[in-house]
C-alpha positions in Angstrom: 0.0 0.0 0.0 3.0 2.2 -0.4 2.3 5.7 -1.7 -1.4 5.6 -0.6 -2.7 8.3 1.7 -3.9 6.7 5.0 -7.2 8.2 6.1 -8.3 7.5 9.7 -12.0 8.2 10.5 -12.8 8.7 14.2 -16.3 8.1 15.7 -17.4 8.4 19.3 -21.2 8.0 19.1 -23.9 6.3 17.1 -25.3 9.6 15.9 -21.9 10.7 14.5 -21.4 7.3 12.9 -24.8 7.5 11.1 -23.5 10.6 9.4 -20.1 9.3 8.7 -21.1 5.8 7.3 -21.4 6.7 3.6 -18.2 8.7 3.7 -16.4 5.8 5.3 -17.7 3.5 2.6 -16.5 5.8 -0.1 -13.0 6.1 1.5 -12.9 2.3 1.9 -13.8 1.7 -1.7 -11.3 4.2 -3.1 -8.4 2.1 -4.2 -6.1 5.1 -4.1 -6.6 5.4 -0.3 -5.8 3.3 2.7 -8.6 3.4 5.3 -8.6 2.8 9.1 -11.1 3.4 11.8 -10.8 4.5 15.4 -13.7 4.4 17.8 -14.2 5.5 21.4 -16.7 7.0 23.7 -20.3 5.8 23.8 -19.6 3.1 21.1 -17.8 1.1 23.8 -20.0 1.9 26.8 -22.3 -0.8 28.1 -24.7 1.9 29.3 -25.4 2.9 25.7 -25.1 -0.5 24.2 -22.0 -1.7 22.4 -22.7 0.3 19.3 -19.3 -0.4 17.8 -20.9 -3.7 16.7 -23.1 -1.7 14.3 -19.9 -0.5 12.6 -18.6 -4.0 12.3 -21.9 -5.3 11.0 -21.7 -2.7 8.3 -18.4 -4.3 7.1 -15.9 -1.9 8.6 -12.9 -3.3 10.5 -12.2 -1.2 13.6 -8.5 -0.8 13.9 -8.5 0.9 17.4 -11.1 0.7 20.2 -10.2 3.2 22.9 -12.3 3.1 26.1 -12.4 6.5 27.8 -16.0 6.9 28.9 -16.7 6.9 32.7 -20.1 6.3 34.1 -20.5 10.0 34.9 -21.7 12.9 32.8 -20.7 15.4 35.6 -18.1 18.1 34.7 -15.5 16.1 36.6 -16.4 12.8 34.8 -16.2 14.5 31.4 -12.8 16.0 32.2 -11.5 12.6 33.4 -12.8 10.9 30.2 -11.0 13.6 28.2 -7.9 12.9 30.2 -8.1 9.2 29.5 -8.4 10.0 25.8 -5.3 12.2 25.9 -3.4 9.4 27.5 -4.5 6.7 25.0 -5.2 8.5 21.7 -1.5 9.4 21.0 -0.5 5.7 21.2 -3.4 4.7 18.9 -2.3 7.5 16.4 1.3 6.2 16.6 0.1 2.6 15.8 -2.2 3.7 13.0 0.3 6.2 11.4 -2.5 8.1 9.5 -1.7 10.8 7.0 -5.0 12.6 8.1 -7.7 12.1 10.7 -11.3 12.8 9.9 -13.4 14.3 12.7 -17.0 15.3 12.7 -18.6 17.9 14.9 -18.1 19.0 18.4 -17.9 16.3 21.1 -15.3 16.2 23.8 -14.0 12.8 22.5 -13.3 14.5 19.1 -11.6 17.4 20.9 -9.2 15.0 22.7 -8.4 13.2 19.4 -7.8 16.6 17.7 -5.5 17.6 20.6 -3.5 14.4 20.2 -3.3 14.7 16.4 -2.2 18.4 16.6 0.7 17.5 19.0 1.7 14.6 16.7 1.6 16.8 13.6 -1.2 14.8 11.9 -3.5 17.0 9.8 -7.2 17.0 10.7 -10.1 17.2 8.3 -13.0 18.7 10.2 -16.6 18.2 9.1 -19.4 20.6 10.2 -17.2 23.4 11.6 -18.5 26.8 12.7 -22.1 25.7 13.3 -23.9 26.7 16.5 -24.8 24.8 19.6 -26.2 27.6 21.7 -25.9 27.1 25.5 -23.7 24.0 25.1 -20.0 23.5 25.7 -20.0 21.6 22.4 -19.8 25.0 20.6 -16.5 25.8 22.2 -15.2 22.3 21.4 -16.3 22.7 17.8 -14.5 26.1 17.4 -11.3 24.7 19.1 -11.3 21.7 16.8 -11.7 24.1 13.9 -8.6 26.0 14.9 -6.6 22.7 15.2 -7.8 21.5 11.7 -6.0 21.8 8.4 -9.0 21.0 6.1 -12.6 22.2 6.7 -15.8 20.8 5.2 -18.8 22.9 6.1 -22.5 22.3 5.4 -23.4 25.8 4.2 -21.8 28.8 2.7 -22.4 30.9 5.8 -20.4 28.4 7.9 -17.6 28.4 5.2 -17.6 32.2 5.4 -17.4 32.1 9.2 -14.5 29.6 9.2 -12.6 32.0 6.8 -13.5 35.0 9.0 -11.9 33.2 11.9 -8.6 33.0 10.1 -8.6 29.8 8.0 -7.2 30.0 4.5 -10.0 29.9 1.9 -8.2 27.3 -0.2 -8.7 24.8 2.7 -12.3 25.5 3.4 -15.0 23.7 1.4 -18.8 24.0 1.4 -19.8 20.4 0.7 -23.3 20.4 2.2 -24.5 18.3 5.1 -23.7 14.7 5.4 -27.2 14.0 6.7 -28.7 15.4 3.6 -26.3 13.4 1.4 -27.2 10.3 3.3 -30.8 10.5 2.2 -29.7 9.2 -1.2 -28.6 5.9 0.4 -31.7 5.3 2.5 -34.4 2.8 1.3 -37.7 4.2 2.4 -40.5 1.9 3.5 -42.5 0.7 0.5 -39.9 1.9 -1.9 -37.8 -0.7 -3.7 -37.2 -4.3 -2.7 -40.1 -6.5 -1.6 -43.1 -4.4 -0.5 
């Protein structure tokens, strides 16, 4: 696989994976790329169900499973989970040796991965930057991940403009639309197609 760009996609929750799945499939099927997957967070938590199994059922091999989630959503528990991520994600990144890491959104798990990637000089492709989560710490995480990222894939022109206004080079900011909207094309609706 020499000469191929190694793309690592990170997912920490089922909701995030639902958006990333078609993108992951496209990367996996692209013969010019090498693909790897890193999961963490709620995917590995018994409280939320082992949702990493959905990823495996969809035909993706999970290269790294990193358990960081504590049974607490208190500020202290979240901080401790972030700390566990910062302890473990650098080793996973070293083992995977990605050329770029794909992160979606604004969760603290993604923030910890972004921090580890930044320190290890691994470029980040950030999806859904500069959107708003009013009243939530997620908005701060999203903006911090944006500042750590090299490539930016926004879902609307207003968000692309905002990323550029916040100092990112226009040549690295792309308005590609929302993954959720794109995913509609891959959904089989009830009574449509197949046996009905």
